[in-house]
N, C-alpha and C positions, 0 to 999 in steps of 0.2 A: 425820329430822335429828336430832343430838344437840344438848341444851342448849336453853335458852330464847332464843326471838329476839331479837335486840338491834338498835337502828336505826343507820342511816348516821350517823356523825360527820361533820358538815359545818362546814370550817374556812377562813379566809378569809387568804390569805397579805397581809401589810401591805408587805411589801418584797422586793427580790429575796434579800437574807440570810434573812429570815422564811420565804420560800417553800423554799429550801434547807433550814431548820432543821425544818419540817414533813415533808417528803419524806423526809428522815434519822431522822427521831423514831423511835426503839426499834429502831435498827439495830443497837445493841450485842449480841452473843451472849456471855452470860457463861459458857456452858458452854466455849465454845474461844478467850475472851478475845479475840475479833477481831470487827469490825464486819460482820456479814452479816445485811442486811435479811430477813425473812422474807416482805416483801411482793413482790407485782407489781403493776406500773403500767399504767394507760391513760389517754392524755390527748385531750381533747375540746375543739374550738374555741369551744364555746359549752356554757356550764354548764347550759343547759337540755335537751343532747340525752341522750336515753335511751341506754342499752346495748342497743342493738337490732343486729341481724345485717343483713349486706347480703341475705341472704335474705329477712329480714322487710321490709327498705327495698323490695324487688321489689314489693310489693303484691299485690293479688290473691289467689287462693288457693295463695299461696307454698309451705305446707307441702307440699300435694299435689304441687307442681311439682319439687320438690326430687330427689325419685330420676329425673326425664326429664331436668334438669339434668345432674346427675352422669353418669348413661349415657351422655348426648350428647358431654359433654367428654371422656371416656374413650374414646369411640368415635372423634370427630374428631382427636384429640390423636396426634403421633407417639408410637410405643412407647417413645422413648427420653426421654419427658418425666418419667417418674418413676424413681426408683432400684429399689422394689419394687412390683410390682402387688397393690398392696392399697388398700382404701377410705379408709384415713387418708392415705397418700400422696398418691392424687388429689383429697382433700378439700382437704388443705393446699397442692398447687400450685394448685389452682383457686382458692381464696382468694388466693394470691399474686398471680396474675394478674386479677383482677377478676371470677371467677366467683361469683356469688350464693351465698354457703353458710350455713350454721348456726355457722360459725367466728367467733370473735371477736378480733382481735389485741389483744396485751398485749405488756409489755417488761419486763424484769428490771431495766432503768435508768431511776432516776427523772428524769435529766436528759434522756434522749431522750423519755418521755412528756409531758415539761415542753415540749419541741420541738414535739409535735403540738397542743399546747392554745395555740400562739403563732405557726403556721405560716401560716395561709391568711387572705390578706389580706382577703378581703370580711368576716372575723369579729374584725378588731383592734380595733373601736369596742365589742364587746360581750365580758363577762367567760367565760373557759374554765375549765378544770376538768381537776385530774389524779385520778384513782381510784386507790385504794391497797387491795388485797385481800389479808388475811393467808393465806397459803398454808399455814403450818402449821396452822392451825385448818380449812382446807378440807378437810384429809385426813379430818377426824374426820366429814365430812358424806359421806364415800361409802358405798356398799351394802357390807357385807361381801366380798362376792364381788369386788367390785372392788377394795377395798383392800386384800386377799390379793394378786392379782396385782402391786398395785404393791409390796407389801413383799417380793415372791417376787424381783422384778426391782431391787430395792434402790434405788430412784430417790425424789428428792424430789417430782418431777413425772412425769408419763408422756413417752414419745415415741412415734412412729408405729409402732415394730415391736411394744412392748409393748402398746399398744391394739388392734394387730391380732390378739394372742393372745387379747385380751378379747372381743372382736366383730369378726366377718368382714363384717358390713355394717351400716349405718345401722339398719334394723329390729330385727336382733339387740342392737344396742348399745342402744336403746329400751326394748327387753323386758327388761334387765337389773334393772331394779327397777321398780314401781308408781309410786314417788314420784320426781320428777324430781331429776336430780342433774347436776353437772357435772364435768368432767374438764379440766384444766389439762396441756398436753403442750408440750416443745420441739420444733420442726420440725427437720427434718434441714438440714444445711447446703448446700444444692443450689445457693444463688448468695450472691453478697457482700452482696444487701439483709438476708437472713433475717440473716447474721453480724453486720453493724454494726448493724442495729438491735436486738441482743440479744434475739432474739422469742420471745415465748412466746404459745401460743393456748390457747383455751378451746372446749370444746361441749358444749351442754346436749343431755339426753336427750329433751326435748322442744324441737321446732324452732320452735314457736309461742309459746315463753315468752322474754320479754327477760330478759337478765340480771340489770338490777336488780330486778325484781321475783322473779326466782329469790333473789337475796342477802337480800330482805327476809324471806322465810320460814326463813332460817337463824340460826345463832348465830354466823356469821365475822364476826370485826371486820374494818370496812372503814371508809375515810375518803375524804371527796370533798374534795379541796383545792381552794378558788375562787381563780382568778387574777383580779383586777380588770382591766379594760380599761386602767386607766392606768398598770397594770404592764408590759403587755404589750410594747410597743417596746423597753424598756429590758430586759427579759427575753431578748426576740428577738436583740437586738443582743450580748449579753452571751453567749447561747449559741453565735452563730455565731462571736464572737472565742474561745471554747472548741472549735472545731471541730466542734460540733454541729450540723449544718444538712442542707439537701438533696443537697448535693453528695456528703457523706459517707453519708447513709443511704438514697440512692436513686442507687447508682454508675451512671454514664452521664450521655449529653448531656441527657436530659431532668432529671434532678437538677441536673445543673450550670446549664443554662439557668433553672430555678426560682430558684436560689440568687442568681444574677446578678441575675435581674430584681427581686427583693425587695431584693437588698443596693444596688442602685443606684437604687432606686425612691426616691418621695419621703417615705415612712415616715411616722412618727406626729408627735408634738411635746409630748404630756402631760408627760414626764418632763423635756423641756429647757425648757418654761415654767416648770415648779416650779423649777428650778435657776436660770433665768435672772433671776427675779423676787428671789431673795436676792443677787443682785450689783447692782453697777451699772448702769445701762440701758444697752444698747449694740445696736447694728444686730446682728441674728441672721444668721448665715450658714446657707444652706440645707443640710439633710442631704446633698442630691445633691454640692453643690459639695465639701462637708467630704470625703465618700468619694472621689471623682473624684481629688482633691488627694492625700491620703494613700494613696491604694492605685492609683496611675498603672501599677504593675508588675502587676497583675492583669489 
């Protein structure tokens, strides 16, 4: 790794406006005089959650099970499932459909990451978080051979085709360096969900290593923006109003039903209580009745 290790910067959002300010901090690129954030984002509904992959959450001897999971996924899937028959395409589509993999989901959109910090109803009474990782600084941690391929292709992050040039199997990928390293890559646009979520993925060369543990060994600047539970319903409703919701991010009947279930559900009340205390006492109208009355065309 290049440079001295740095600690994760932990910041707490004080309001909806402050959350936006934190998420777009340092987005200005003075070289091109445009707002182009160099960060990628990942939202988690509980701020205590680790950056562990679905493979790690499988439990047991998960690292030794990885090749069997992937082999059988390739064997039983229809041949038309992937665009190109490479391990990276199979790994990506497996992650997309719920196969336990070493891949971790990220997004280029701070608002989409914020959605995933406030989307799961059982966690609305707990603080969530949005992780931000500096992608420009990440490139300095790549082994020389890996960085050479990235430069030759001329991309800011990898894609599945450039990764296939780098390594044609996960064991070959793991052998590229004695020290664990991470690759970030953009998946192919094989369905609307990938496109709408502005998806970015990461994979470590050690499937047994949690991503936050790996980050702690690097000089990559990163932030963890804490979203207090008291702000979650306000942020949730405002993201819905911005059309950042399950209906758009998970196109299809499942996403539509999840959105409607939450939209017409009882909701929170933290923000409403604070606002009501500043006004003259009045009998509150339930969130369910307000939404039903104002959105009868939905």
